[in-house]
C-alpha positions in Angstrom: 54.0 12.1 44.9 52.6 12.7 41.5 49.2 11.2 42.5 47.3 11.8 45.8 44.1 10.1 46.6 42.1 11.3 49.6 39.2 9.4 51.2 38.9 10.6 54.7 35.2 10.3 55.8 35.0 13.4 57.9 34.2 17.1 57.3 37.0 18.3 59.7 39.9 16.9 57.7 41.7 19.1 55.1 44.6 17.9 52.9 47.4 20.4 53.6 48.1 22.1 50.3 51.8 22.7 51.3 52.3 19.0 50.9 51.4 19.1 47.2 54.0 19.5 44.5 53.6 21.0 41.1 52.1 18.8 38.4 50.3 16.5 40.8 46.9 14.8 40.3 44.7 14.9 43.3 41.6 12.7 43.5 39.0 13.0 46.3 37.0 9.7 46.8 35.4 10.9 50.0 31.8 12.2 50.0 33.2 15.3 51.9 35.3 18.1 50.4 38.6 17.3 52.0 40.6 19.6 49.7 40.7 23.4 49.5 40.1 23.6 45.8 40.8 27.3 45.5 44.3 27.0 47.2 45.0 23.7 45.3 44.4 25.2 41.8 46.9 28.0 42.6 49.7 25.3 42.4 51.0 25.1 38.8 50.0 22.0 36.8 47.7 20.5 39.4 44.8 18.3 38.1 42.0 18.0 40.6 39.2 15.4 40.5 36.7 16.7 43.2 34.4 13.7 43.4 34.0 10.2 42.0 30.8 8.4 41.2 28.9 5.8 43.3 30.1 3.0 41.1 33.7 3.9 41.7 33.1 4.0 45.4 31.4 0.6 45.3 34.3 -0.9 43.3 36.8 0.5 45.8 34.8 -1.1 48.7 34.6 -4.4 46.9 38.3 -4.5 46.2 39.0 -3.7 49.9 36.8 -6.6 51.0 38.7 -8.9 48.6 42.0 -7.8 50.1 40.7 -8.6 53.6 
């Protein structure tokens, strides 16, 4: 995939970097660091967004509630 969004709410989860292709955008919306940033940035063309703000998280939660 060209965009990967993680949001796993646990410290023990790590996104396997071998699943990530070149030129992929990875966004972490979890409050935990679920991505090995050092290994991720070794992959050519990867764009990494390590955290999102509280407003983004609130809007994601609101949209999930609307879908329910």
